[in-house]
N, C-alpha and C positions, 0 to 999 in steps of 0.2 A: 063231428060228436060220436062216432063211430070207435075212433084210435080213443078217445076220451072216456067213452065208457070201457073201453078194454083195460086200459091203463088204472079204473078205478077197484072193474073187478079183479086184478090183479093182487092191487094194494091191498085190498081186502083180503083175499087168501094168505098174502103174509101175514099180515096183523094177525088174522084169526089164531094162530098156532101161539101166540106171544100173550093173549089175550087169555087162554087156556090154561097157560101154565102160569099168570100171577099168582096166584094162589095153590100155588106147589112151591116145596122147602124142601132144603137139602139139611140132612140130619146127620148131628156128629154130636157122639160122646165124647166126654172132654173128663180127665183124672186128673184131680189136683191134687191126691191124698191117700195114702193107704193106712188105714190103722191094720195092728199087725195081731196076730195070733187072738181073733174072737171066735166065740162061741157058736158052733153053728147053731145051736139048740134054740139058742137066741134069734133065728132066722127062721129056722123050718119045725113048725111043730111035732114034737118028738119023735125030732132027732138025737143022734148020742151026745149025752152031757160030754165027752171025752173029746169028740172031735173040735179045730180049732182049723182057724183057715185064717189067710192075710184077705181082708174086705179091699174093694174099690170106692174108693170117695170120689163120686160123679155130679156133673152137671151135664145136660144137652143143649145142643146151641140148633138153633131152626134160621137158616137164612134163606130168607124170602125172597122170589126173584124182584121182586118189587122195592126193595130196598129197608122190609124189615125183617129186623133182625131179633128174636125172640130167645128169651135163655127159660127151659123146663129147668125151676130150683135154682138156689144162689150160693151153696154151698157152707161153709163156716170160716170164722177167722178171729175167736175169741180166746181171749189168750187160757180163760182155764179149761179149754177142751185139750187141749196140748198137753197138762199134767194129768187129766183123767183117762188120758186114753193114748195108746201105744200109737202116736201119729209119726208114717215115714213120708219122706220125700216128698213134701208139702209146696205148695207154689198158692201163692192167693187166689182162689177163684178170679179174680175179675184182669188178673197177666195170663190164667192159662189159656184165655181163648186168644191171646196174642197172634200164634201161630196160622188163625184163622184169618187174620190182617183185620182184628177187630179191636178197640180200645173198649175199655166201660163204657166210654157217653155213646157208644155204637150204639148199644143194644137199646131199643124199642120197647120191648116187654117182656115183664119175668115173668115166669104164669110157677105161684107156686102149688106144689103137689099139697103140703101140709106146714105145718109150722113148728114141728122138730128144729131142737137148733143145726142137726148139721144139712139140711132144704133149707130154709128160711134165715138162716145167721150173717148171711152174706148181702141180706136185701139192702145196706149202703151201701154195697162195693158198686150198685149202679144205679148213680144218681138222676138218669135221667128216663131209666125205664116206668113205664105203667105197669102197675101190680094187679094179676089176676089172683082172685083168689076163691075158693066157695066163700058165699058169706057167711052160711053157717059155722064155717071155720073161723071165721073171722069175730063171726059174732061172741063163741063159744071161749076163744082163746083171750081174746080182750074184755070180756066180761066174765061170767061165771064160773070158769074153771079157776079161778081162783077164789072163792067164797069158801073152798076146800082145800086143803092140804094132800089131798090124793089124785087131784083129777087133772093135775094142766104137769106132770113126767116128761123130763123130755124137752119141754120151752121156757124158754130162754127172756127173762122178762125185757130185756135189752133189747132182742126181735121183734117183742111186741111193741115197743115202745116206739120202733123201728119202721114197722108197716102203721103205726097210729099217726106217723109224721107223714107219713106218703099220703095216706088217707087226708088227711088235712091242710094238705097242697092238691089234694084233687086228683091225688094219679092213681088211684085206686078203683080197678073196675071191680065188682063180686059179681059169680056166677053163683046161678041159682037151680042147681042139680044140671042133671044132664044138659048138654048148648051144643049146639052144631052149625048153627049159623050167624051167631056174635062174630068172630073170627074166620073167612074165608079161609080155608084151607084145615081149619084146627077145627078139635070135638072136644071139651071138657067132661068130662066121663067122671061121676060118681063113685068112687073108691070102695073096699071094702073096711072100713072102718077100722084102719090100723091108727087114726085119729080119730077127731070128732066128725068131721069130713072132709078126711084125705078124698083127691081126685088124681084121675091119669090123665093122660093129654090121646089124642089121635092125630096122628099128621100126615098130609098126602104129600107125598114125593112126586117126581114126574114118573117114577115109575110104579110105587108101590103104598098101602097104608102102614104106618109104622106107630105103635103104640108104644108112647114113655111112662111104663107101667112104675117109675118110682117106688116107694114101699111098698105100693098094694102087691108088688112081687118080688121079696129081696134077691132069690137065685133064681135060674131056672129051674134047679132045681125044684121049688117052691111050681113050675107048672109042670113040669116034665113028670111029677110023681103024685099031680095033684094034692099036694101037701098046704096048708094055710101058713102064711107066716104067722112066726110064734109070738109077735108082740101085736096084738091085735085086740080090740074089741067087742069082737064077733068072730069067727074062727068061719061062722057058715058064710056072712055075706062078703069074707074075702074070697072063699070058694066061687061064688058068683062073679065077684068080681073078676076072677082069674077066666073064667067061662067066657067072660064076656069078651074079654082081652082079646081070648086068641079068636072069636070068632068076629071081631075089628079088625083083626090085623091082616093083611093078606097073605100070609103065611105064618106060624107058629114064632117062627127065629126072627122076626121082627116084633117080638112082644120081648121091650129092653127092661130087663131088671135094673134093681135098685142102687144094688152091690155086688154084682158079680163080677170079678175081676174075669172072666171067662167073655167078659163082651167085649177084651181087646183080643182077644184068640179069633172071632169068629167074622170079625170085619175088614175091610183094609187100611190100613194104618195111613195118616195123613201126616203125623207126627209120632214122636214116641208117646205122647199123653191122649193122641185122640185118634179116633177112626171114621168113618163114615158109616152110617148104617144104612147098608143099601143092598 
């Protein structure tokens, strides 16, 4: 009996660390394209109108120890945006995750930070994923936003239809404001009014808390200089969101902006397009 009891204690000690890590994720930034010669004044409020830069188009992969594979945002693939913008080095977002050993069908969850075309434009590329979106964002862009010609800029009707179809299939979960409990290891946080109800995501890794800002912070420059993003419904709320993102992350360098190519200089490479955030 003594030996049986000792074996049980040893087994529990071995399992306990694993259980503690079930809600931890590996976090990767995946660059699927570049938009060349983009106006910095469209990213950082008050920036010199003459400044231009090539911006990174990316999604973020969260690989859970329990087998959950979530991505934050879905990129884009609709033809009109290749005519409208100087898109370079494009690979379909659903293919860009392949170096991580993932197929589109492997993605269990898709967290949509907001409904702009370059972030919600690939929902249909990940057919098995449950979509997580702020309920106010969903309600507004599937409803009232289309009652006026000036209240749905950057929102693609095909993307709206895609998320509505996913909802009809019973695979959309609505987030209501800040939520730190529904998905273990992740927190959903109300963003800074980049769109009607944008959100950002806090992620627990084995070592730290990472914040995926998406477009609530376009560039590191926004955070470092405390400058609101240029495209927002409310600059004050955006600065508040930036301050909160900084406080949530274990280190300010772990607040990951939505379009800064410097992300791929600051973190270790897994492949030429993918870095691990750590």
